[in-house]
N, C-alpha and C positions, 0 to 999 in steps of 0.2 A: 505495500500500500504507500502510495506517497503521500505526504502531509505538505498541505499547501497552504498554511498557516500567513507565512512571510509573503505567499505573492498574490495573494487574492487582490490584493489593492492597486495590484499592477499588470491587471491581465493582458494577456494577447488577444488581437482581434480574433472571434471564434467562441471564445469563453463566456460561460453561461454559469455565473457563480451566487452561490447561496452565502449570505454572511451574518449569522447571527450578530447581535451585540449586545452591552448590558450599558443601559441608561443614556441620558442626554449628553454627557461629557464625550462618551465614546462615539456615539453617533456623529457628532460634530467634528471628532477629529478623523475619522474613518473619511466623512464628504470633504476635509479638507486634502488628505493626503491622495485621495484619489483625482481630485480635481489637478494637483500639483503633477500628479505622475501623467494625467491624460495630456495637460499641456505641455510636458516634455516631450513626450510620444508625437506631439504635434498633431493629436486627433481632436475631433470635435467633441466637449464634453456636455453632455447633455444630463442635467439633474431633475427629477422628477419626484417632487414632496408632495406627501400627503399631511404628516403630523404637522408641519409648518407652511405657510402661504410662502409664496416666493420672494416677497419683498422682506419678510423676515429671513428667511435663509440667505436672502444677498446682505443682509447687516452682520450677521455673525460669520458668515464665510468670508467675506472679503479679506478682512485681517488675517486669515488664515493661508490666502493664497499672493504669492507677491505677484504683482503685474494683473491682480483680477480686473481693474476697472477696464485697463487697455484691452484684455484680453475679452471680457464681456463685450465692450464696443465695437471688436473687431468680429463678433460672431462665434468666437472660440469655447465660449461657455454661453450655454443657454439653460435657464432654471424655469419649469413649467409646474402646473399644478397636475397631480395625478387626475383630478375632477377633469380638466380639458384635453388629457391624452389618454385616459383609458375608457371614458365613459360617454354616452351619448342619453341626455335624460335622465341619468340617473342610473342608467343599466350599463354594465360592462360590455364595450363594445372593440372586440378586439381587431376587427378590421380598420376600427380608427386607430388603434394603436400601432398597429402594422403600418398604414398609409405614414403616420407621422415620424415613425422612425425611417421609413426611407424618402421621407421629405428632409430630415435631417442629413441621412447621408447624401443627400445630392447637395445640400449647402455645407457640407463639409468639402468639397471637391476634391473627392477621391481619398481623402485623408483617413476615411472611418470615423468610426463613433463609439466615443463610451458613454455608457448610459448608466446613472446611479439611480437606481428606484426605491422608494421609500415604500416596501410591501405592505404596509399596514392598511393600503386601501383595500386590502383582501380578508380584512377582520370579519366583514359580515357574512362571508360566505367560504369558511375554510377550503372544505372539500374541492369546490368550484374554483378556488384561486390555485390548489395544487396542479389541477388539472390544467388551467390556463398557461402555468409554468412549464408543465410538460409539452404541451402544444406548440409553443411558441420556438422550442428547441429548434425545430426545423429551420426557423431562421437564421442561426447562427453558422449554420455550413455554408453560408454564402461568402464569409471572411472579411465584413466588413465592420460587424458590431461586436462590440464585449460589452457586458453588462453583469453589474453586481447589485443583488437584489439583497437589501438590506431587512432583516429579521428582528424584532424588539424583543427580547426573551422576556423582557417585563410583561410583555401584553398577548404572546402568542404561547398557547398551552404546548407544554414539551412535545405531545405527540404529532401538534401541528407542525412543529418546527422540523422534527424528524421526517415527517411526510415531505413537507418543501424542500430539505436539502436533498432528500433520495431524488427527486426529479429533477433536480439541476445535476449537470455533470460534474461541476466541481464545487466542493465545500470543505471548510476546515474539515480534517479527522476523518475524511472517507478518501476511498480511492479516486484518484485525476482520473478522466476523460476527454480526450479532444478528439475533435472532428471536423470533416470538411467535404462538402461536395466535389466529387470527383469523376467526372465525364458523365459515364453509365453507373455511376452507384456513388458509393461513399467509403470515404477512408476513415479510419478510427485508429487512436493511438492513445496509450496509457495503460488504465488496467481497469477492469470490470467485476464488480464483486456485489454482494448483496446491499454492501452500501449504497451503490449507485446504479443497480439493476433498473429501476423503473427509468432513471434516464436513457439508458440503452434502448429499453424496450420503445420510449418515445421516437427515438430514431430512427428504428427498424419498423415502425407503423407506418409509415407515409410509401416506404417502399413496395408493401402491397398494391401499391395502384400504378407504381411506374410501368410503361409499357417496354417490352422487349427485356435484353438480359440486363440483369443489375449484378455488379460485382463490389464485394465489398471487399474492400481492402484492409484486412486485420492484420497486416504484418509487422506493424507497429505496436500491438497489443504485446505488454510483458507478462500479463496475465487475465484469464479468464475463467471463472468457476463454472461448475457444470449446470448450473442455474440460468445462468445467462446465455452459457451458449444453447440453451433447449431454445431462448428465443429465436436464435436464429434458424432454428428447424422448424419454428411456428411460423416464422413469417416466410419460409420457402414453400412450405405446405399449403399457405394459401395465395400461390402465386402459379400460375402456368409450370408444369412440371418440366424441370430442364432448364429454366431461365434464369437459376441464382448459382453464383458462384462466389466463394469465399476464399482468400486469398489469405493465407496465414502460415506460420513457422507451425516447425514441427510439434512441440509443446501441445498449442492447441489444435492442432490436425489429430492429436490423440486424442484430447477429450473430444472432438467432435465425434470422431468414430467410436468411442466409448460409449456415448448417449444414442447413437444410430443416426445422428443426423446427416451422416453421409448417404442414407437413404434418400434423402429430399433435397439437398443440394450438392454440386459439384466441389471438392475441397482440393485447391492447387497449393501447393507448397511454394512458400515465397521464393524465388531464385529460379525455379523452373522454367522452361521454354513453354 
């Protein structure tokens, strides 16, 4: 397992991170560090706030970020309310959020987007919130967006925090999983186990609908447990027979054979012609 507590505030484009925190001081500190890192990486920093208004957030964030006023004036920092990014008429609107993120990408001029999201917007519907977080994982495979979702331990129940972390590919104290769209399929690297298995499932789910052959390049996976490998077989069974290929190293190939997944998908060893 890879522990990522030191890197979650400096994510790579494509990362979708769950970050629990304790108290207002930590929330503000995290926001400041994340913003500074985004400016250093020369991406657009998009802060979506729910606990505070954008105006109040600006008041306490500006002293924490050198050059804040200039960066905001240049459009490199934007602060928006979740009510204006996630909802329409008080109802969760995933299409509005996706459109807003795409617009931020266009305004970023090809530099990518760092989004920091105050996840307390989802307290009214915790199960629906987790389902939403899983559904948007697909968006990160395009490689222009990184997001850190802040979860306040003081307001989210423990089981809700665990569920939220599991549907994020990256969270402190769990296996780290990264992924990217790759031509006719998906490339995944890192590790998959019980801690991030729901996130892995969310990445495979859209592949059921893809036409033609799907190739999952898992040659960069250092570890996958049997339960997570079974998800690959389940996905392949839902697709036309003979249209799913997994490229992997020898240890993963053994796991796939042991669970009988090779009856439903083609297993190609990494490096084979």
